[in-house]
N, CA, C and O atoms as a GROMACS GRO file, in nm:
protein
  216
    1MET      N    1  -4.086   0.949  -1.458
    1MET     CA    2  -4.122   0.851  -1.454
    1MET      C    3  -4.241   0.831  -1.509
    1MET      O    4  -4.339   0.896  -1.471
    2ALA      N    5  -4.247   0.741  -1.602
    2ALA     CA    6  -4.405   0.648  -1.701
    2ALA      C    7  -4.465   0.631  -1.607
    2ALA      O    8  -4.422   0.562  -1.515
    3GLU      N    9  -4.623   0.711  -1.604
    3GLU     CA   10  -4.702   0.609  -1.470
    3GLU      C   11  -4.736   0.472  -1.572
    3GLU      O   12  -4.680   0.450  -1.679
    4HIS      N   13  -4.832   0.397  -1.515
    4HIS     CA   14  -4.856   0.267  -1.511
    4HIS      C   15  -4.925   0.225  -1.669
    4HIS      O   16  -4.881   0.145  -1.751
    5ASP      N   17  -5.016   0.291  -1.675
    5ASP     CA   18  -5.056   0.329  -1.835
    5ASP      C   19  -4.961   0.323  -1.909
    5ASP      O   20  -4.946   0.225  -1.982
    6ASP      N   21  -4.904   0.393  -1.909
    6ASP     CA   22  -4.828   0.406  -2.044
    6ASP      C   23  -4.709   0.327  -2.056
    6ASP      O   24  -4.632   0.377  -2.138
    7VAL      N   25  -4.672   0.234  -2.010
    7VAL     CA   26  -4.578   0.137  -1.998
    7VAL      C   27  -4.662   0.014  -2.112
    7VAL      O   28  -4.763  -0.050  -2.083
    8VAL      N   29  -4.572   0.004  -2.265
    8VAL     CA   30  -4.657  -0.076  -2.334
    8VAL      C   31  -4.628  -0.188  -2.406
    8VAL      O   32  -4.679  -0.242  -2.504
    9GLY      N   33  -4.459  -0.227  -2.277
    9GLY     CA   34  -4.382  -0.351  -2.320
    9GLY      C   35  -4.256  -0.303  -2.236
    9GLY      O   36  -4.208  -0.193  -2.209
   10VAL      N   37  -4.228  -0.420  -2.211
   10VAL     CA   38  -4.090  -0.427  -2.156
   10VAL      C   39  -4.029  -0.576  -2.240
   10VAL      O   40  -4.067  -0.693  -2.229
   11PRO      N   41  -3.883  -0.492  -2.353
   11PRO     CA   42  -3.837  -0.530  -2.428
   11PRO      C   43  -3.717  -0.635  -2.354
   11PRO      O   44  -3.637  -0.583  -2.276
   12VAL      N   45  -3.709  -0.780  -2.382
   12VAL     CA   46  -3.562  -0.848  -2.334
   12VAL      C   47  -3.481  -0.886  -2.436
   12VAL      O   48  -3.545  -0.954  -2.516
   13ALA      N   49  -3.372  -0.871  -2.467
   13ALA     CA   50  -3.306  -0.914  -2.504
   13ALA      C   51  -3.136  -1.034  -2.474
   13ALA      O   52  -3.089  -1.063  -2.364
   14GLY      N   53  -3.094  -1.068  -2.581
   14GLY     CA   54  -2.966  -1.138  -2.514
   14GLY      C   55  -2.836  -1.094  -2.455
   14GLY      O   56  -2.742  -1.171  -2.444
   15GLN      N   57  -2.832  -0.983  -2.420
   15GLN     CA   58  -2.699  -0.912  -2.424
   15GLN      C   59  -2.692  -0.926  -2.217
   15GLN      O   60  -2.636  -0.838  -2.152
   16GLN      N   61  -2.746  -1.026  -2.162
   16GLN     CA   62  -2.738  -1.065  -2.025
   16GLN      C   63  -2.712  -0.975  -1.918
   16GLN      O   64  -2.795  -0.904  -1.862
   17HIS      N   65  -2.562  -0.984  -1.888
   17HIS     CA   66  -2.561  -0.883  -1.738
   17HIS      C   67  -2.587  -0.765  -1.786
   17HIS      O   68  -2.481  -0.733  -1.839
   18GLY      N   69  -2.641  -0.703  -1.797
   18GLY     CA   70  -2.650  -0.511  -1.798
   18GLY      C   71  -2.822  -0.518  -1.875
   18GLY      O   72  -2.882  -0.597  -1.948
   19MET      N   73  -2.848  -0.402  -1.813
   19MET     CA   74  -2.990  -0.318  -1.936
   19MET      C   75  -2.979  -0.180  -1.924
   19MET      O   76  -2.973  -0.127  -1.813
   20VAL      N   77  -2.975  -0.103  -2.052
   20VAL     CA   78  -3.019   0.008  -2.063
   20VAL      C   79  -3.194   0.045  -2.043
   20VAL      O   80  -3.275  -0.022  -2.106
   21ALA      N   81  -3.233   0.144  -1.962
   21ALA     CA   82  -3.299   0.129  -1.912
   21ALA      C   83  -3.361   0.269  -2.017
   21ALA      O   84  -3.288   0.364  -1.990
   22VAL      N   85  -3.429   0.297  -2.086
   22VAL     CA   86  -3.450   0.438  -2.211
   22VAL      C   87  -3.571   0.484  -2.144
   22VAL      O   88  -3.614   0.423  -2.046
   23ASP      N   89  -3.640   0.612  -2.199
   23ASP     CA   90  -3.739   0.685  -2.190
   23ASP      C   91  -3.828   0.658  -2.309
   23ASP      O   92  -3.799   0.580  -2.399
   24GLY      N   93  -3.909   0.709  -2.304
   24GLY     CA   94  -4.048   0.736  -2.424
   24GLY      C   95  -3.990   0.707  -2.556
   24GLY      O   96  -4.004   0.606  -2.625
   25ASP      N   97  -3.915   0.828  -2.583
   25ASP     CA   98  -3.836   0.842  -2.699
   25ASP      C   99  -3.732   0.778  -2.716
   25ASP      O  100  -3.662   0.849  -2.790
   26GLY      N  101  -3.665   0.663  -2.687
   26GLY     CA  102  -3.572   0.568  -2.680
   26GLY      C  103  -3.424   0.642  -2.583
   26GLY      O  104  -3.326   0.573  -2.555
   27ASN      N  105  -3.433   0.762  -2.550
   27ASN     CA  106  -3.285   0.762  -2.505
   27ASN      C  107  -3.264   0.710  -2.373
   27ASN      O  108  -3.348   0.666  -2.296
   28PRO      N  109  -3.142   0.723  -2.358
   28PRO     CA  110  -3.109   0.606  -2.198
   28PRO      C  111  -3.145   0.697  -2.105
   28PRO      O  112  -3.147   0.817  -2.132
   29VAL      N  113  -3.178   0.649  -1.983
   29VAL     CA  114  -3.226   0.744  -1.856
   29VAL      C  115  -3.100   0.726  -1.772
   29VAL      O  116  -3.096   0.775  -1.659
   30HIS      N  117  -3.008   0.665  -1.816
   30HIS     CA  118  -2.883   0.658  -1.721
   30HIS      C  119  -2.804   0.609  -1.768
   30HIS      O  120  -2.843   0.560  -1.874
   31ASP      N  121  -2.624   0.578  -1.737
   31ASP     CA  122  -2.544   0.530  -1.791
   31ASP      C  123  -2.529   0.391  -1.745
   31ASP      O  124  -2.541   0.373  -1.623
   32ALA      N  125  -2.499   0.265  -1.836
   32ALA     CA  126  -2.472   0.172  -1.760
   32ALA      C  127  -2.344   0.115  -1.797
   32ALA      O  128  -2.269   0.104  -1.894
   33LEU      N  129  -2.364   0.063  -1.599
   33LEU     CA  130  -2.248   0.021  -1.568
   33LEU      C  131  -2.262  -0.143  -1.598
   33LEU      O  132  -2.319  -0.203  -1.507
   34LEU      N  133  -2.217  -0.231  -1.720
   34LEU     CA  134  -2.218  -0.323  -1.734
   34LEU      C  135  -2.106  -0.420  -1.644
   34LEU      O  136  -2.014  -0.382  -1.571
   35TRP      N  137  -2.151  -0.563  -1.680
   35TRP     CA  138  -2.029  -0.651  -1.585
   35TRP      C  139  -1.874  -0.647  -1.667
   35TRP      O  140  -1.793  -0.716  -1.606
   36ASN      N  141  -1.838  -0.606  -1.744
   36ASN     CA  142  -1.702  -0.615  -1.806
   36ASN      C  143  -1.636  -0.483  -1.817
   36ASN      O  144  -1.535  -0.451  -1.881
   37ASP      N  145  -1.759  -0.373  -1.701
   37ASP     CA  146  -1.653  -0.260  -1.733
   37ASP      C  147  -1.541  -0.255  -1.598
   37ASP      O  148  -1.588  -0.271  -1.485
   38ILE      N  149  -1.425  -0.238  -1.611
   38ILE     CA  150  -1.303  -0.270  -1.552
   38ILE      C  151  -1.260  -0.151  -1.431
   38ILE      O  152  -1.166  -0.154  -1.351
   39ARG      N  153  -1.341  -0.073  -1.447
   39ARG     CA  154  -1.296   0.046  -1.327
   39ARG      C  155  -1.280   0.024  -1.216
   39ARG      O  156  -1.173   0.065  -1.171
   40ARG      N  157  -1.351  -0.030  -1.142
   40ARG     CA  158  -1.377  -0.077  -1.026
   40ARG      C  159  -1.254  -0.172  -0.975
   40ARG      O  160  -1.241  -0.214  -0.860
   41ASP      N  161  -1.182  -0.191  -1.064
   41ASP     CA  162  -1.047  -0.306  -1.018
   41ASP      C  163  -0.993  -0.317  -0.929
   41ASP      O  164  -0.962  -0.419  -0.868
   42PRO      N  165  -0.963  -0.147  -0.894
   42PRO     CA  166  -0.871  -0.100  -0.800
   42PRO      C  167  -0.933  -0.138  -0.677
   42PRO      O  168  -0.874  -0.175  -0.576
   43GLN      N  169  -1.034  -0.128  -0.690
   43GLN     CA  170  -1.135  -0.099  -0.553
   43GLN      C  171  -1.185  -0.246  -0.515
   43GLN      O  172  -1.169  -0.270  -0.395
   44ALA      N  173  -1.238  -0.343  -0.585
   44ALA     CA  174  -1.210  -0.501  -0.570
   44ALA      C  175  -1.091  -0.543  -0.560
   44ALA      O  176  -1.092  -0.604  -0.453
   45THR      N  177  -0.990  -0.550  -0.602
   45THR     CA  178  -0.884  -0.596  -0.561
   45THR      C  179  -0.823  -0.524  -0.375
   45THR      O  180  -0.740  -0.587  -0.310
   46ARG      N  181  -0.872  -0.422  -0.334
   46ARG     CA  182  -0.837  -0.387  -0.223
   46ARG      C  183  -0.922  -0.397  -0.134
   46ARG      O  184  -0.911  -0.348  -0.021
   47MET      N  185  -1.045  -0.483  -0.190
   47MET     CA  186  -1.171  -0.531  -0.036
   47MET      C  187  -1.136  -0.670  -0.066
   47MET      O  188  -1.170  -0.746   0.025
   48ILE      N  189  -1.065  -0.742  -0.187
   48ILE     CA  190  -1.012  -0.883  -0.152
   48ILE      C  191  -0.885  -0.889  -0.050
   48ILE      O  192  -0.880  -0.964   0.048
   49GLU      N  193  -0.786  -0.799  -0.088
   49GLU     CA  194  -0.657  -0.765   0.004
   49GLU      C  195  -0.724  -0.752   0.162
   49GLU      O  196  -0.664  -0.815   0.249
   50GLU      N  197  -0.834  -0.682   0.199
   50GLU     CA  198  -0.866  -0.649   0.313
   50GLU      C  199  -0.953  -0.761   0.376
   50GLU      O  200  -0.971  -0.765   0.498
   51HIS      N  201  -0.990  -0.824   0.319
   51HIS     CA  202  -1.142  -0.883   0.354
   51HIS      C  203  -1.119  -1.065   0.267
   51HIS      O  204  -1.190  -1.164   0.286
   52GLY      N  205  -1.023  -1.056   0.194
   52GLY     CA  206  -1.049  -1.190   0.160
   52GLY      C  207  -1.188  -1.240   0.049
   52GLY      O  208  -1.287  -1.170   0.030
   53ILE      N  209  -1.169  -1.340   0.002
   53ILE     CA  210  -1.248  -1.386  -0.041
   53ILE      C  211  -1.349  -1.504   0.017
   53ILE      O  212  -1.304  -1.616  -0.005
   54GLN      N  213  -1.447  -1.503   0.070
   54GLN     CA  214  -1.561  -1.610   0.096
   54GLN      C  215  -1.627  -1.686   0.036
   54GLN      O  216  -1.709  -1.757   0.095
   0.00000   0.00000   0.00000
């Protein structure tokens, strides 16, 4: 992880509901799971069936 003195900027773009953190070389440091990722649909459906929507 970068030290505070190593941070030279924090870019912002219009991608909206997601963020890809990168290291000093521009490489992603983690997979980005975005708002439109549908792999969570089965779990979301089960939670709604069990608990309802509030």
